[in-house]
N, C-alpha and C positions, 0 to 999 in steps of 0.2 A: 582605654583602647581606642575610642573614637578620636580623642585628641591626637594620639600617635599617628593614626592613619591620616588625619587632616594635615599634620606636619609633613608627612611623607609626600602627600599629594601636592602640597603647596611648593615644595622644592627648596631652593637655596635661600629664599627670602628670609628665613630664620637663622641664617649663618651655617646651615648644615645641608648636605646633599639630600635630595628627595627624588621621588619618582619623576617629577617634572624635569629633572636634569638628564634623564636617559634619552639618548638620541632616538629620533623617530625610526631610523633605520634598524636600530637594535631591537626596538619594540616590535617592529614588523617581523624580524627574524623569529622572535619568541612566538608571535601569533601564528606562525606556520605550523606550530605543534598543538594549537588549541582548536576547539570546536567553534563553529559559528556562534552559538549562544554565548559561549565564554568570551569570545572576542567582543560581541556587542555589549556585554556587561562591563568589560574593562574599558571600553571606549568612553565611558562616562567619567573616568578618573581625572583626566586633564587633556590639554591640547595635543601633546605628543601622542598619547594613546588614541585619541580621536582621529588624528591624522593617519596613524598606522592602520587603524581599523577601517579606513576607507581606501587603503592602497590596493591597486589592481593586482599587484604581485601576490598579496595575501589571499585575495578571493579567487584568483585563477587557480591557486593551489587547492581550493576547496571544491572547484567544479570538476566534473568528469572530463576526461580528455576530449570526448566528442560531444560536449554540451551543445554545439551548434546544431546537432540533429534535433534536439528538443526545441531550439529556437525556430526551426522550420515550421513548427505548428502555429507560429504567429506571423502576421504580415511584417515586413522589414521595418516599417515606420513605428511599430509598437515598441521596439527596443533600440531605436536609433539614438546614439549618443549616451547610452546607458553605461555606467561604470560596471566593473565586474561584480561589485557588491550588489548593485541594482539587479543585475542579471541573475545572481544567485537567489535574491528575494523573489524575483519573477518566477523562476523555475521551481522554487520550493512550494508553489501553490499548484493544485491540480490543473493539468493542461489537457483539456478534452480534444480528442481527435476521432476520426471515423464516425462522423455525425454525432459526436458526443457520447457514443456508446463505450468508449475506452478513455482512460486517463493515465497520464504519466506525470511523475513529479520527482523532485530530489528530496531525499530525507534531510530534514533540517539540521541534524547533528553531524551526519557523516558525508552528506553530499552525494550519496549513491542513488542510483535510479531505481524507482519502484513503479509498479504498473497495476492497473485494475481494469477488468473487462466486465461490463454489466451483463445481466441476463439478456437484454435486448441485443447485445453484441454477439450472442451465441445462436446456434441452430438448435431449436428445441422441438422434438417430435410432438406434433399435435397442438402447437402453441396458438394457432389461429382458430381452433375449435373451442368455443367457450364452454362446451360441456366438460372439457378437460382442464383447461388453464384459464386463469384470469390475471390481469395486472392489478397490483395493489399499491396505491401510493403510500409512502411512509417516510418519516424522518430518520428511520433507523438505517437507511441505505445512503451511501454517498451519491448514488444516482437517483434517489428519491422515489424509486419504484422497484418492486420485486415481482417475480413470476410466482404465482401460487397454483399448485397442482391440486385439483379437487379429487380426481380419480383417473387412472389410466392403467392399461395392461402393459404396454410397451413404453418403458421409460428410457429416454436417451437424450443427452445434452452434449453437443460438440462445439468446439470453438478453436480459433486460430489467431495468432498475432505474430506479426513480423516486424522486428525492430533491431537496430544495431546496438544491442545491449553492451555496455562496457564490460571489460574482463572482470568476472566475479563468479561466485557460486550462488545460484538462485534457487528458491523454493517456490513451488506452485501450490496454492490452496484453493479449494472450493468453499464458499461461505454459505451455509445452509441453516434452515430453521424448521423444526418439526412443529406443526400447528400454525393456525392463522392468528395473528395478534392484532390488537386494536386498542384504542384508548376509550375508557368509559368513566365518566365523571373524573377525568384527570388521571386515572390509574390505568396502567398497562394490564390488559387481560388477554388470555390465550384461549382459543377454541380448538379442541381436538376432535371435532365431530367427524372430519374426513380423514383423520390420521390412522392409517392402517397399512399392513402389508410389508413394512420395512424391517420387521423382525423375523421374517420367514427365510429370506435369502439375502446375502450381502449385495451392496452396490459395488460395481467395479469402476475404479478410477484409473485413468491412463494419461500419460503424456509422452510426447516424442518430439525430437528436434530435427532440424534440417541436416545436422551433421551426424545423425544416427544414434543419438542418446535416447534411451527409453526408460520409463519407470511405470510401475503399476502397483495397485494395492486394492484391498477389498475391506469394506466396513459395513456392518449392520447398523443402519441409521437409528433404529429403535430397539433398545434393549432394556430389560428390567434391572439387570445387574450393572454395576459400575463399569464404565469404559475406561480402561487404564490410560489411554492416550488422549481421550477427549472429554474427560470430566465425568462427574457422577450422575448427572441428569441430562438426558439427551432431548427432552421435550421442553418447549417453551423458551429456548435460548439459542442464540446464534453460536454455531460451532464451525471452526475452520478445520476442514479435513485436508491433511497434508497428502498430496498426490506423490510428490517426489522432488528430487533436485536435478538440476542440470548445470553444467560448467561452461562458461564462455571464456575463451582465452584471448579473443580479439574481437573488437566491435565490427570489423569488416572481414567477410561479408555479413550482412544482417542475418540474425538468427530467427528462423521461423519455429514457433512453438505451437504444436497441436495438443489439445487436451480434450478429455471426455469423461463423462460418467454415465453408466448405463445399468439397468436391471431389466433385461428383455425376456425373462422367463414368463411366458404368458399363461402359466398355470394359476396365477393369482393376480388380483389387481392391487394397486397401491395408491395412496393419496395423502393429502394433508401436509404437503411439503412446500416451503418457500425457498426459491433459488434467488440469491442476491447477486453474487459476482464471483469472479476468480481474481485472486491476488498473486502477483509475481514480485517477490521481494528478496533482497540479499538474505541468505540463510540465517546469519547471526543477528539480524534485526528483529526476528520474531519475538524476542523477549521484551521488546519495546512496543509491541503491538497491543493496544488496549481497546476494548469495546468495538472490535471489528474495524477500527480505522487507524492506520499508521500515520502518526503526526510527522 
């Protein structure tokens, strides 16, 4: 098998046609239908494949139509003289904006736009009062810090982002964790000393867009029974709570998305919750999301 592949790669030097005889333009046409990781793997076969894998026409096809909007997060000299392949590689890394409290990036397989908003990029009731909230540094967040609620009566978190999202169907999630986690002797441990009040009444999640779309749902964040949508154990692990979907038909004008979660029944207090971030990702990419970070 290895010898056969080697002969194909070497081309006509053995008296028979091989992959090396395929014109670069034909290889580029095939690459239009492959994903970026597949293209990069095939680029190692021979010179023709390597040349096609660097073609601007191939990589422009993988970029969103308005990728220039993402480039605006960089100074112009950062991507001056970049090929389209280099631009794709640049944009597939997290691009911080709004003082680093928000990030956008291209999914490395599909080239579609994803976004995340940190807890510091949201408005959180009582966040400046250390009796209620503290900031906890952690490697478990892409922003390296999460907001930890010790105890409060009026729980409300709001946020907004405005961006020219490319045409697609997007889903918005809140990433939350019941209990305070830390590392002890190299092992992850969770403390539920402050965790209470989330099983009494549900938290309400909402989103709305500038073109009138709305979605809402309610979840009890702490339940003894298994949660059908969010797994069997709600304490001690990160859970992505799906708020809803919205549809973008055109990147212009820019879409403003407002989102919130609240539990403002003041008949009981609640606490022991970590708020990490909000994710906005194309809806069918959720199956590729692992460990709270979309690659």
